[in-house]
Structure formats: C-alpha cells, structure tokens
C-alpha positions as CSV (number, residue, x, y, z in Angstrom):
1,M,-16.4,14.4,-42.9
2,K,-17.7,10.9,-41.6
3,L,-15.5,9.5,-38.9
4,T,-15.5,5.7,-37.9
5,T,-13.3,4.1,-35.3
6,A,-12.4,0.5,-34.6
7,L,-10.5,-1.5,-32.3
8,E,-8.6,-4.7,-33.5
9,T,-6.9,-7.6,-32.1
10,W,-3.7,-9.1,-34.2
11,E,-1.8,-12.2,-32.5
12,L,1.8,-12.6,-32.4
13,K,3.7,-15.1,-34.0
14,R,5.0,-15.8,-30.4
15,T,5.8,-14.1,-27.4
16,F,7.2,-10.7,-27.2
17,R,9.6,-10.2,-23.9
18,T,11.4,-7.4,-23.4
19,S,13.2,-6.5,-20.0
20,R,9.8,-4.7,-18.8
21,R,6.8,-6.6,-20.2
22,S,5.9,-9.8,-22.4
23,F,2.3,-10.1,-24.6
24,D,1.0,-12.3,-27.0
25,H,-1.0,-9.7,-28.9
26,V,-1.4,-6.6,-29.7
27,E,-4.7,-4.3,-29.8
28,T,-4.8,-1.4,-32.0
29,A,-7.2,1.5,-33.3
30,M,-8.3,2.4,-36.6
31,V,-9.2,5.4,-37.3
32,T,-11.3,6.2,-41.2
33,L,-12.0,9.6,-42.6
34,E,-14.4,9.7,-45.4
35,K,-15.1,13.1,-47.2
36,D,-17.0,13.1,-51.1
37,G,-16.5,9.3,-51.6
38,A,-12.4,9.5,-50.4
39,K,-11.4,7.4,-47.6
40,G,-8.4,7.9,-45.6
41,R,-7.2,5.7,-42.7
42,G,-4.9,5.9,-39.6
43,E,-3.6,3.4,-36.8
44,S,-2.6,3.6,-33.5
45,V,-1.5,1.4,-30.6
46,G,-0.5,4.1,-28.0
47,V,2.1,4.6,-26.1
48,N,2.1,2.2,-23.2
49,Y,4.2,3.7,-21.1
50,H,2.1,6.9,-20.8
51,G,-0.5,4.7,-20.0
52,E,-2.0,4.7,-23.3
53,T,-4.0,1.8,-24.9
54,A,-6.0,1.3,-28.5
55,R,-9.4,1.6,-26.3
56,S,-7.9,5.1,-24.8
57,V,-6.8,6.3,-28.1
58,Q,-10.1,5.3,-29.2
59,G,-11.9,7.1,-26.7
60,Q,-10.1,10.3,-27.0
61,I,-10.9,10.7,-30.8
62,E,-14.6,9.9,-30.5
63,Q,-14.9,12.8,-27.6
64,L,-13.7,14.7,-30.5
65,R,-16.4,13.3,-33.2
66,D,-18.1,16.3,-33.4
67,T,-15.3,18.6,-34.0
68,I,-13.6,16.1,-36.3
69,E,-17.0,15.6,-38.6
70,T,-17.6,18.9,-39.3
71,G,-14.0,19.5,-40.6
72,L,-10.7,18.9,-39.5
73,S,-7.0,20.0,-41.3
74,R,-3.8,18.3,-40.7
75,E,-3.1,21.9,-39.2
76,G,-6.2,21.8,-37.0
77,V,-5.3,18.4,-35.5
78,Q,-1.9,19.7,-34.3
79,S,-3.5,21.8,-31.9
80,L,-6.4,19.7,-31.2
81,L,-4.5,16.8,-29.6
82,P,-1.1,16.7,-27.6
83,A,1.6,14.3,-29.0
84,G,0.3,10.7,-28.7
85,G,-1.2,8.1,-30.4
86,A,-4.8,9.3,-30.9
87,R,-3.1,12.5,-33.0
88,N,-0.9,10.3,-34.8
89,A,-4.1,8.1,-36.1
90,L,-5.8,11.1,-37.1
91,D,-3.0,12.8,-38.7
92,C,-1.8,9.8,-40.8
93,A,-5.8,9.3,-41.9
94,L,-5.9,12.9,-42.9
95,W,-2.4,12.2,-44.7
96,D,-4.2,9.3,-46.5
97,L,-7.5,11.1,-47.2
98,E,-5.3,13.9,-49.0
99,C,-3.9,11.7,-51.0
100,K,-7.0,9.8,-52.2
101,S,-8.5,13.2,-52.6
102,K,-6.4,14.8,-54.9
103,A,-5.3,11.0,-56.5
104,Q,-1.9,12.1,-55.8
105,T,0.9,9.9,-53.8
106,I,2.4,10.9,-50.3
107,W,5.7,11.4,-52.1
108,A,3.6,14.2,-54.5
109,L,2.4,15.6,-51.6
110,T,5.7,15.7,-49.4
111,G,8.5,16.0,-52.0
112,I,10.0,13.3,-50.6
113,E,12.2,10.8,-53.0
114,P,11.2,7.3,-52.1
115,S,13.7,4.3,-51.6
116,P,13.8,1.1,-50.3
117,V,14.6,1.1,-46.5
118,T,16.5,-1.4,-44.5
119,T,15.0,-2.3,-41.4
120,A,16.1,-3.9,-38.0
121,Y,14.5,-7.1,-37.5
122,T,13.8,-7.7,-33.5
123,I,15.3,-10.7,-31.6
124,V,13.2,-10.7,-28.4
125,I,14.6,-11.8,-24.8
126,D,14.6,-15.7,-24.3
127,E,17.0,-18.1,-23.0
128,P,20.5,-17.3,-25.0
129,H,19.9,-20.6,-26.9
130,R,16.5,-19.6,-28.2
131,M,17.6,-16.3,-29.1
132,Y,20.7,-18.1,-31.0
133,E,18.2,-20.1,-33.0
134,A,15.9,-16.7,-33.7
135,A,18.9,-15.2,-34.9
136,G,20.1,-17.9,-36.9
137,A,16.5,-18.6,-38.7
138,A,16.2,-14.8,-39.4
139,P,16.9,-13.9,-43.3
140,E,17.5,-10.2,-42.1
141,T,21.0,-8.3,-42.4
142,L,20.4,-5.8,-39.5
143,L,19.0,-7.5,-36.0
144,K,17.9,-5.7,-32.7
145,I,19.0,-7.6,-29.5
146,K,16.3,-6.8,-26.5
147,V,18.5,-7.7,-23.1
148,S,18.1,-7.5,-20.0
149,A,20.6,-6.1,-17.7
150,A,21.2,-9.4,-15.8
151,G,21.5,-11.4,-19.0
152,A,23.2,-8.8,-21.7
153,F,26.4,-10.5,-22.3
154,D,25.2,-13.7,-22.8
155,Q,22.2,-12.9,-24.9
156,I,24.4,-10.7,-27.4
157,T,27.2,-13.1,-27.4
158,A,24.4,-16.0,-28.5
159,V,23.0,-13.7,-31.4
160,R,27.0,-12.8,-32.6
161,E,27.7,-16.4,-32.8
162,A,24.6,-17.2,-34.4
163,R,25.1,-14.4,-36.7
164,P,28.6,-13.4,-37.6
165,D,27.3,-11.9,-40.7
166,A,24.9,-9.6,-39.2
167,R,24.7,-5.7,-38.0
168,L,23.7,-5.9,-34.3
169,I,21.7,-3.1,-32.6
170,V,21.3,-3.5,-28.6
171,D,17.8,-2.5,-26.5
172,G,18.0,-2.2,-22.9
173,N,14.7,-1.1,-22.5
174,Q,15.4,1.4,-19.6
175,D,17.0,-1.7,-17.8
176,F,20.6,-0.6,-17.0
177,T,22.4,1.4,-14.5
178,L,24.7,3.5,-15.9
179,E,27.7,1.3,-14.2
180,Q,26.2,-1.9,-15.5
181,L,26.3,-0.1,-18.9
182,Q,29.9,0.5,-18.7
183,A,30.6,-2.8,-17.5
184,L,28.7,-4.4,-20.2
185,I,30.6,-2.1,-23.3
186,A,33.7,-3.3,-21.7
187,R,32.9,-6.9,-22.7
188,I,31.2,-6.1,-26.2
189,E,33.6,-3.6,-27.4
190,T,35.0,-5.8,-30.0
191,L,31.5,-7.6,-31.0
192,G,30.8,-5.1,-33.5
193,I,27.7,-3.5,-31.8
194,E,26.3,-0.7,-34.2
195,M,24.2,1.1,-31.2
196,I,22.6,0.6,-27.8
197,E,19.2,1.9,-27.5
198,Q,17.8,3.4,-24.5
199,P,19.8,1.3,-21.9
200,L,19.2,3.7,-19.1
201,P,15.7,4.6,-17.6
202,A,14.3,7.8,-19.0
203,G,14.5,10.7,-16.4
204,A,17.6,9.0,-14.6
205,D,20.2,9.1,-17.9
206,A,21.8,12.6,-17.0
207,G,25.1,10.9,-16.0
208,L,25.5,10.0,-19.7
209,S,26.4,13.4,-20.5
210,D,29.7,12.9,-18.9
211,Y,29.8,9.6,-20.4
212,A,32.0,8.9,-23.8
213,S,30.3,5.7,-24.9
214,P,32.8,3.9,-27.5
215,I,29.3,2.5,-28.8
216,P,26.9,5.1,-30.2
217,L,23.7,5.4,-27.9
218,C,20.2,6.1,-29.0
219,A,17.1,7.6,-27.0
220,D,13.7,5.9,-27.1
221,E,11.7,6.4,-24.1
222,S,13.8,9.5,-23.3
223,F,13.2,11.6,-26.4
224,H,9.7,12.3,-27.9
225,T,9.5,15.6,-29.6
226,Q,11.1,18.6,-30.5
227,A,11.4,20.1,-26.6
228,D,13.5,16.9,-26.4
229,I,16.2,17.6,-29.1
230,A,18.9,19.7,-26.6
231,E,18.8,17.7,-23.7
232,V,18.8,14.5,-25.7
233,A,21.6,15.6,-28.0
234,G,23.9,16.0,-25.1
235,R,23.5,12.5,-24.1
236,Y,22.9,10.4,-26.9
237,R,24.2,10.0,-30.6
238,Y,21.0,8.6,-32.0
239,A,17.3,9.3,-31.1
240,S,14.1,7.1,-32.0
241,V,11.6,8.8,-33.9
242,K,8.2,6.6,-33.4
243,L,4.8,8.5,-35.0
244,E,3.0,7.4,-31.6
245,K,5.6,9.4,-29.7
246,T,5.6,12.4,-31.8
247,G,1.9,12.7,-33.1
248,G,1.9,11.4,-36.0
249,L,3.9,12.3,-39.4
250,T,3.6,15.9,-39.9
251,N,5.4,16.0,-36.5
252,A,7.7,13.4,-37.3
253,L,9.1,15.3,-40.7
254,A,9.7,18.2,-39.3
255,L,11.2,16.6,-35.7
256,V,13.7,14.8,-38.0
257,G,14.9,18.0,-39.9
258,Q,15.2,19.6,-36.6
259,M,17.4,16.7,-35.2
260,Q,19.7,16.6,-38.5
261,D,20.1,20.1,-37.8
262,A,21.1,19.7,-34.2
263,G,24.0,16.7,-35.5
264,L,21.3,13.9,-33.7
265,G,21.2,10.9,-35.8
266,V,17.8,9.8,-36.8
267,M,16.0,6.2,-35.9
268,I,12.7,5.6,-37.3
269,G,10.9,2.9,-34.6
270,C,7.6,1.2,-34.1
271,W,5.8,-0.6,-32.0
272,A,4.2,-4.3,-32.9
273,A,1.4,-2.9,-35.6
274,T,0.0,-3.7,-39.0
275,S,1.6,-2.3,-42.2
276,L,-1.0,0.6,-41.9
277,S,1.2,2.0,-39.0
278,M,4.6,0.9,-40.9
279,A,3.5,3.1,-44.4
280,P,3.8,6.4,-42.8
281,A,6.7,5.3,-40.9
282,F,8.1,4.4,-44.0
283,V,8.2,7.8,-45.2
284,A,9.6,9.2,-42.2
285,A,12.4,6.5,-42.3
286,Q,13.7,8.0,-45.9
287,G,17.3,9.4,-45.4
288,A,17.2,8.3,-41.2
289,A,20.5,6.4,-40.6
290,Y,18.3,3.4,-39.0
291,A,15.1,1.8,-39.6
292,D,13.1,-0.7,-37.1
293,I,9.6,-0.7,-38.7
294,D,9.3,-4.5,-38.6
295,G,6.1,-4.5,-37.0
296,P,4.1,-6.7,-39.2
297,L,6.8,-9.3,-39.3
298,L,6.1,-10.3,-35.7
299,L,2.2,-10.8,-36.2
300,K,0.5,-14.0,-37.5
301,S,-1.3,-11.9,-40.0
302,D,-1.3,-8.5,-41.9
303,R,-3.8,-6.4,-43.6
304,A,-4.6,-6.3,-47.1
305,D,-2.5,-4.8,-49.8
306,A,0.7,-5.0,-46.6
307,M,3.9,-3.7,-47.2
308,D,6.6,-5.9,-48.7
309,Y,9.2,-6.8,-46.9
310,R,12.5,-9.4,-48.0
311,K,15.2,-10.0,-45.9
312,G,14.6,-6.9,-44.0
313,V,14.3,-4.4,-47.0
314,V,11.1,-2.8,-47.1
315,A,9.0,-1.4,-50.0
316,S,7.3,1.6,-50.8
317,P,3.5,1.1,-49.9
318,H,0.7,0.1,-52.1
319,R,-1.7,3.2,-52.5
320,R,-4.8,0.8,-51.3
321,L,-3.2,0.1,-48.4
322,W,-1.9,4.0,-47.2
323,G,-0.8,6.6,-48.8
C-alpha cells in the first residue's frame, strides 16, 4: 500500500465567527492510499479544541508510514490510533479504497439505503443587522445560529425576523452559564427554536442533569465517543457526532446505533471543510434527526465532483469524489 499525505488551504467566503474564535481559511490534511491501482482518499481538519491541526494530523500519520504501507485494515486503524483527526482521515481513506478496489459503492458495503439529507446552514456571529441580512439571503430552510451569551437574544431575534419560515437551531459554543441559559430560554421560548447546541462549557455542564429545558439541548464539545453516552444522555436530548471526534466513519456508524439504543437523538456535524469530509458524514447522517454538513457552502471553492447542495438538501456523493 502506498501512502501520500498533503496539506491544503481553502479560503472561506466570509470570516467565520463563533463566541470563541474567528478565521478566514481552513487547512486540511488529505490522505491518499493506493493499492493494486485503486486509490482511496480521506480528509481531516483535526479537533481544534484538542489542539489538533491539519499539520499535526499529517504528522501523526507520517510517523506511522511504515506500518500503514505494510498493509492496514479498517479494523487495524481503530487500535493503531486514538479517536481524532488522524484516525478519521485514514479510516475514511480505507473505506474509499475498499469501494474502489471492489468496484462497489459505500452503500453496498455498509448496507445503508441512501436518501437525500437536509443540512443546517450556519449563520455566524456578527452584528444583528448583518445576521438578519445573511439569514434573509440564505436559501436553506434549516438555519443554525452561532450566538454569544452577551448578544444571543438580539442575534436570534434578528434571524427569526428575517426568516419567519425557517427552522432554527442555536449554537452557544460553550459561552453560557446555566443561569444565562435559563434566562435566554425564558425569552426565546416562543420563537420556535428547535434545539440549542452546547450552551455550557464541556466539563461544566453537570447542572443540566437537574434542568428540564423546554427547548431540547444538544451536546457537542461534551460528546466524543461511546464512553460519553451515559453521562450525556442524562443532560442532553441530542448529541453531535463528528467524524473528526469519533475517529472516522467506522466508529461513527457504531456510535450512532448505540446512541439510538440509549434514547439519545443524533445530530451529524462537521467543521468547515471540503466535500471530501462531507461525503462520509453524509453516510452517517442517514436516519439522523439532524445534519449539519454545510462545510463546503462556507468555502470559496470546493473539490472536483463536489457534493450537490440545493436549498439545503444534499444528494448522495459522486463515486469519483468518495465511496
């Protein structure tokens, strides 16, 4: 097996702002595995709040070059690397390689029946009037509003005024205290908000166990792998599965099933990245309650054979892209 890694930079259409950071471009680590004339690809941006970058992901993989090139299975990569960006890129590349080697689709290999997926579209933090403009210009019917604790009410109401027709999700990105969250919910309870994602900091959300929020809450930074299910299920009604966090499609598919068994609703999430990251996330999103796989819509350009987005509805990836 031949391994190739590469770092790539992708410019954003506009500055992406959350309560914790802002950025104008994303860097991705791309992995290509080649065997017997077939090529499989995977992509990772890394889990930023764990200190991962595309460069560190590439470095992790390069350190294992000899092991990888002597032959690596999807089962083997699960024990070779911990959950994170490097395992995600390798796992997704191995899935793609298997599809290409066997001349089969990802749907044939997984036994999943594909259907179009409705994705949320992200409205980033800005002045409320700019968020109003961004929401009004978006053709998508499901919007995810990034908010700050200090400005959340004005940010949310601006988007709702611009889009009385849209379904709305709010993302607090760990910026709230429990008291601030409760006060906000009391003010927005009638605005038709379907879900609030990660309002409290990870590790400081135990108080949610005793709070029956009238708006469903979704864990993101508090949720990574199977080890988190029991604790998160006692605090949230949903949890966001990102392939970067779980370490690839293999574990994401297993995790989704275990979450559903535990009564925890599933959201498939992403970070800003190309269609090569969204294609395996699209597979995991089949049957999920929510999907937030709008990464390519935030970029100025995307890969060849990119995913097809039409008013927030995403079609199955082309096999030339992945799977």
